[in-house]
N, C-alpha and C positions, 0 to 999 in steps of 0.2 A: 146304704149297705145293710140296713136292718131287714129282718124278715126274709132273708134269702133261704133257699132250700138247704137242707143239711149237707148234702154232698158238696155244695158250693162253699159252705163255711168250712168244711173239712179241707177242701182244696186250698183255701186261703191260709188256713193254719199250717198245712204242710209246706206251702210256699214260704211261710215265715221260718219254719225249721230249716228249710233248704237255704234260705238267705243267711241265716245265722251260721250254718256250716260253711258257706262261701266266704263270709266276712270275718268271722270271729275265731281266732286261733284257740282261745280258751274253750269255746264250745266244742270245737273239734277234739281238743285234748281230753276234755271231760267225757266226750262220747266214746273215745277209744278206751279210756279207763273203765267206763261203764261196761263196754263189751268184754274187756278182760276180766272184770269182776264177775259178770254173769257166766262167762266160760269157766272161771275158777270154781264158782259155786256148783256148776253142773258136774265138773270133774270130782269135786269133793262130796257131791250128793248131799248137800245140806238139807235139813228138814224144810218142808214146804213153807212153814210159817216164817222161818228166817228168810227164805228166798223171797217171799211176798214183802216182808218188811224191807229187805234190801232193795227190791224193785221200787218201792215207794220212796226210799231215800234217794235212789238214783234219779227218779223222776223229779223229786224236789230240787235236787242240784241243777238238773238240766232246765227245769222251768224257771228257777231264779236266774240262771244265766241268760235265758231268753229274755226275761223281763229286764235284766240289767242292760243287755245289748240294745233292746228296743228303746229304753230310756236314754241311753247314751246317744244313740243315733238321732233321736228326736231333739235332744238338747243341743247336740252339735249343729243340727240344721237350723234350729230356731235362734240359737245364741252362740255363734262360733267363737266369740271373744272369751278370754279368760276372765273369770269372776269368782270370788270366794264362795258365793252361794252355789254356783254351778259345780265347782269342785266338791263342795260338801254333798250335794245331791248325788254326784257320781260316786263319791266315796261311800256313801250310805248304801247305794245299790250294790256296789262291790262287796260291802260288808255283809249284805244278805246272802250273797253267793258263798262267801267264806263260812258263815255260820251253817249254811246248809251242807257244805262240804265237810266241815268238822263233825256235824251230826251224822253224816253218812259213814265217816270213818269210825265213829263210836259204835254205830250199828254193826259194822263189819267186825270190829273187835269183840263186841259182846256176843256176836254169833259164834266166833271162833272159840271164845272162852266157854260159852254154854255148850257147844257141840263137842269140843275136843278136850276139855279140861276134866279133872277129877274132883272138882269142887263139890 
């Protein structure tokens, strides 16, 4: 699979996003939230720097969710039985999604405070 043309690697990546949309409710939910946030930012006409920071935060949340989904799918395939170490690995991956989500919310709040407050 190494040294494939760029267009082929992009196609593989897009297939991964499509698969996550098909399989993972949390990815779909976060995608809808991301679209609503972007629409809200467009309506509010937030400064471009905040828009860029928000897009990065959204991308971080979605990327960590993709990584979490990939890890869980691989673990479930390779080791379908319950085991404390498997649970710990899955919980840690879910924790990364939680941290990214909290960071994204903080970015949104800071944007609102910075843009619309009289501080």
